[in-house]
N, C-alpha and C positions, 0 to 999 in steps of 0.2 A: 238126452244127454249121455255121452259115452263115459262110462265109469273109469276112473283112473286106477289101474291095477297096482300102482305103487302105494296107494293110500290104504291103511289098515281097514278091513271090513269088520264092523262090530257085530254083524248078524250072528256069527257063531256063538259069541258070548251071550247075546240076547236070547238065543235059543236055549242055551244051558240054564240061564237064569229063569226063563219062563218055565222050563221043565221043573226046576227046583220049587218055584212058587206054586206050580200046579200040585206038586207032591205035598206041599204044606196045606193045601186046601184054600189057597188065596186066589187061585185062578181056575176054578173048576169050570167044566164045560168050555165055553169060548170066552168067558169073562176076563176082563182086564186088558191092558195094552201096555206096550213098552216101546220106547224109541231111543235112538242115539243120534246125535248131531255130528256131521262131518265138518271138515275144515272150511268148506265153501258156504256153510250155513244151511245146506240142505240136511234132511234127516231121514233115516230109515224108521218106519213104524210098522208094527204088526198089522196084518190085514184083518179085516172084519170077518167074524164067523169061523175063525180057525181055533182048534183046540190048542191051548197053550202048552200041553204036555207032549205034543207031536209036531211042533213047528219044523218047517224046512226053510231053506234059503229063499225059495220062491213065495213064502208066506209073508213077505214084507213088501212095503211100498215105499219108494223114495219120493219125498216131498220137497219141493223147492222152497226157498225162503219166503216166496210170495204165496205159498199155499197150493201151487199147481203140482199135479202129479208129474214127476220126471221119469220114473221107471216103475213098472210093476209087471207081474206075471199076468197072463191072459185070464180074464174074468175074476180078477182079484181087486177088491176095493179097500181103501185104507180104513182104519178104525174109525168108528163114529166119533171118537173123542180127539181126532186129529187137531181140531181147532184149539183145544186146550193145550196140547203139547206145543203147538206153534206159538201160542201166547206165552207160555212159560219161557221158551227160548228167546222171545222178543223182550220180555220183562227182565230176564236174568241172563244177560249175555255170556256170563262165564259158565253157565250150565251146559253140559254136554249130554246129559242123560235125563230121561223122565220116565218114571214107572207109575202105573196105576193098577191097584189090586182091589179085589172085592172080598175082603176078609170079614168073618162074622163079627170079630171084636171091633173093627173100625165102624161097623154099622151100629153095634150096641152102644158104644161110647158116644156116638153122635146123638143118641137119645137120652143121655144123662143130663143134658142141659137143653133149655128151650131157646137160648140165645144163639149168637153166631160165633161163639168162641168156646173152646174146651181148654180148661186149665189142667195141665198135667201135674201129677204129684212130683215132688222133688227127689226123684230116684237117681241113683248113681248113673244109670243108663243115659241120662240127659247129656252127660259129657261127650258121648259119642255123636250127639247132634250139635255140638259146639256150644253148649250151655254149661259154663263152668262156675257160675256164681253159687255160693252156699245158700240153701233154702230159696232157690230160684223160683221166679214166677214165669213159667213157660206156657205159652198159649198156642194152640193149634186153631187156625180159622176154620169155620164151618160154613158151607154154602148150601143153598137150596138146590135140590135135584130137579131142575126143570126138564120137561120132556125134550125141549129143543136145546141141544148142546151149545148152540151159539149164545143162548141166554145165560147159561152157566159161565161160559167164557167171558161174556160181557160183565157179569157180576164180579168175577175174579179180577178182571182188569180194573174196574172202577175202585174196588177196595184196595188192591195192592198198589195202585198208583198213588192213592191218598195215604195209605198206611202200609209200608212194606212189612212182610211177615217176619216174625222173630226167628223162625226156623224154616227150612226148605220143605214145607209140607202143608197140605190142607186136606180137609175131609169134605166130601159131598154127602150130605145127610141121606141115609138109607141107600147109599150107593157104594162108596168106597174111599180109599186113601190114595193120594197122589204125592209123590216126592220127586225132587230133582236134585242133581248134584253135578260136580265137575268130573266125575268118573263113574264107570259102571260099578266098580267095587264100592264106592261111597254110597251110591244110590241103593244098592242091595243092603248095605249096612243100615241105612236109614229105615228101610222097610222092616228089617228084623228088629231093630231097636224100638221102633214105634209099636210094632205088634206086641213085643214083650210088655211095654208100658200099658197098652190097651188091655192085654190079658190080665195084668196085675190089677188094673182098675175094675174090671168086671168081676174078678175073683174077690176083691176087697168088698165090693158092694154085696156080694152073695154072703160073705162072712160077717157083714155088719160092721166092717172097719171103716172109720171115717177117713176119707181121702181128701 
C-alpha cells in the first residue's frame, strides 16, 4: 500500500511516548508495544525485538484491518502481541491507540487477587479514567498469560463480548498492563493514572493499610 502523505503520521509521537515509558522503567529492554490506528482502519505497531528507548520510524510495521502486513522495513516483524491490538480496535471502534507496558506494579497487583478481576481503591485519580461516582467500585479485568498470544486474545474476546469492561484497560497476569483510548494523549494519561493507582496499592499493602 502506498502511504498517503497528507494523513498525519503518528509514529513520531509513538517514538516519544515509548522513550518516556522506557525512562519510567515500564518498557525496559525490548518489552512492551504501542500502536496507533489510521483513518482507513490499518494501524502502525512497534516491531518485535526493538528497544523502546531508541525507536526509529523504520521500527514500526503497518498492519491492515484484516491482520496482513501492509508495510514494514526489511527484516522487521510486528510485535508478538499484534493480535491483541487488532482485537482491541475491532471490539472498540472508537479507539485509535493501544499501549501495552510491562511495569513492576502492574505485575505485583495482578497477584493481589486469585480471581480474574482487580478492584481499584476509590482514589481521586479514577476521575481521569472516566469514573466519577463517589466511593466507586472500579474493576480492572485480569487475564491468564498464555504462551500463545492467540489464546490470550481469544480469552479477551470471549469475556469482553459477554461483559464489556468498565474502563479501557486490562491486565495480563505476570505480564503487563494494556490500555486503549481515542487519542495518543488519553492513552498515555491512562497508563500514568493506572500506574499511580497500582503503586498506591503496593505501598498500602507494605504499610499494612487496608485497601
